[in-house]
C-alpha positions as CSV (number, residue, x, y, z in Angstrom):
1,M,6.3,-4.6,-4.9
2,D,8.5,-5.4,-2.0
3,S,10.4,-2.1,-2.2
4,N,10.0,1.3,-3.6
5,P,11.9,1.3,-6.9
6,V,12.1,5.1,-6.9
7,K,13.8,5.2,-3.4
8,E,16.2,2.5,-4.6
9,K,17.2,4.5,-7.6
10,L,17.7,7.7,-5.5
11,K,19.8,5.7,-3.0
12,R,22.1,4.7,-5.8
13,G,22.3,8.3,-7.1
14,E,20.4,7.5,-10.3
15,P,17.8,9.8,-11.8
16,S,14.2,8.9,-11.6
17,I,11.8,10.1,-14.3
18,G,8.1,10.5,-13.7
19,T,5.1,12.6,-14.4
20,W,2.4,14.5,-12.6
21,S,-1.2,13.6,-13.3
22,T,-4.0,16.2,-12.9
23,T,-6.7,13.7,-13.7
24,G,-8.1,10.9,-11.7
25,D,-8.9,8.9,-14.8
26,P,-7.9,5.3,-14.1
27,A,-7.7,4.6,-17.9
28,A,-5.0,7.4,-18.2
29,I,-3.1,6.1,-15.2
30,E,-3.3,2.5,-16.7
31,V,-1.8,3.6,-20.0
32,M,0.9,5.7,-18.3
33,S,1.9,3.0,-15.9
34,H,1.9,0.1,-18.4
35,Q,3.2,1.7,-21.6
36,T,5.5,4.7,-20.9
37,G,8.4,3.3,-18.9
38,L,8.0,6.0,-16.3
39,D,9.5,5.4,-12.9
40,W,6.6,7.0,-11.1
41,I,3.3,8.9,-11.4
42,N,2.3,11.6,-9.0
43,I,-1.4,12.3,-8.7
44,D,-2.1,15.9,-7.7
45,F,-4.8,16.3,-5.0
46,E,-3.7,19.8,-4.2
47,H,-5.0,21.6,-7.4
48,N,-7.4,19.1,-8.8
49,P,-10.9,17.7,-8.0
50,I,-9.7,14.1,-7.2
51,D,-11.1,12.3,-4.3
52,V,-9.8,9.2,-2.4
53,S,-12.4,6.9,-4.0
54,T,-11.2,7.9,-7.5
55,A,-7.6,7.5,-6.4
56,V,-8.2,3.9,-5.3
57,N,-9.2,3.1,-8.9
58,C,-6.1,4.8,-10.2
59,L,-4.0,2.6,-7.8
60,R,-5.8,-0.5,-9.1
61,A,-5.0,0.5,-12.7
62,A,-1.3,0.6,-11.9
63,Q,-1.2,-2.3,-9.5
64,D,0.4,-4.9,-11.7
65,T,3.3,-2.6,-12.8
66,N,6.6,-1.5,-11.3
67,T,5.4,2.1,-11.5
68,P,4.6,3.4,-8.0
69,L,2.0,6.1,-7.5
70,F,2.6,9.1,-5.3
71,A,0.2,11.7,-4.1
72,R,0.6,15.4,-3.7
73,I,-1.8,16.1,-0.9
74,P,-3.6,19.5,-0.5
75,W,-1.6,20.5,2.6
76,N,0.6,19.2,5.4
77,D,-2.1,17.3,7.3
78,K,-1.7,14.0,9.1
79,V,-5.2,12.8,8.2
80,W,-4.5,13.3,4.5
81,I,-1.1,11.7,4.8
82,K,-2.6,8.7,6.6
83,R,-5.5,8.3,4.1
84,V,-3.4,8.3,0.9
85,L,-0.8,6.0,2.3
86,D,-3.4,3.6,3.7
87,I,-5.0,3.2,0.3
88,G,-1.7,2.2,-1.3
89,F,0.3,5.2,-2.5
90,M,4.0,4.6,-2.0
91,G,4.8,8.2,-1.3
92,I,3.6,11.6,-0.7
93,V,4.5,15.1,-1.8
94,V,3.7,17.7,0.9
95,P,3.3,21.3,-0.4
96,D,3.8,24.6,1.4
97,V,6.3,23.5,4.0
98,K,7.7,26.5,5.8
99,S,10.1,25.0,8.4
100,P,12.2,22.0,9.5
101,E,9.6,21.3,12.1
102,E,6.8,21.1,9.5
103,A,8.9,18.8,7.4
104,E,9.6,16.5,10.4
105,A,5.9,16.5,11.2
106,A,5.1,15.3,7.7
107,V,7.7,12.5,8.0
108,Q,6.4,11.4,11.4
109,A,2.8,11.3,10.1
110,A,3.9,9.0,7.2
111,K,5.9,6.6,9.3
112,Y,4.9,3.9,11.7
113,R,6.5,3.6,15.2
114,P,9.3,3.9,16.2
115,R,10.1,6.5,13.4
116,G,6.7,8.2,13.5
117,F,3.2,8.1,14.8
118,R,1.1,6.8,11.9
119,G,-1.6,4.6,13.3
120,I,-2.1,0.9,12.3
121,G,-5.5,-0.1,11.1
122,S,-7.1,-2.1,8.4
123,S,-5.5,-0.8,5.2
124,R,-5.4,-1.5,1.5
125,G,-1.6,-1.3,1.8
126,Q,-1.5,-4.5,3.8
127,L,-3.7,-6.2,1.2
128,I,-1.7,-5.3,-1.8
129,Y,1.9,-5.3,-0.3
130,G,1.5,-8.4,1.8
131,P,1.2,-9.5,5.4
132,D,4.6,-8.0,6.3
133,Y,3.6,-4.6,5.0
134,Y,3.8,-2.9,8.4
135,A,7.4,-4.2,8.9
136,K,8.6,-2.8,5.5
137,A,6.3,0.2,5.1
138,N,8.7,2.7,6.7
139,D,11.4,1.8,4.2
140,M,9.0,1.8,1.2
141,T,7.3,5.1,1.9
142,L,8.9,8.2,0.2
143,V,8.2,11.6,1.7
144,V,8.9,14.7,-0.4
145,V,8.4,18.1,1.0
146,M,8.0,21.3,-1.1
147,I,9.7,24.2,0.6
148,E,7.4,27.1,-0.5
């Protein structure tokens, strides 16, 4: 994927239909991403016992589709943000945001310089999205904050 199809739809003012997954079962993600026509699937790390290793297998299950996977992380934490984006999620949902400053901190953690402070290292994102991943990652990455 060279762009985030969900972001493209939203920019055009079109609705985007997806689902939340409370399971880390790659077989379920594979079926949902290949056979349902959903625009996106969000994997919920906040309320479910899903770890990063399991999530990588979910990403692999959806890899050859046009259905991006997003991750609702447990809390607004730059380490969580970096980890899920580095393994290949195209966006994050950040819960329990209380202020504009917290929202901005989440965006900065998800974006590379000059927009943010996300560090560059060996990442699965570069492997699956191509050698120019770092140049296009800021545009591809969707950040959603939940004001709670």
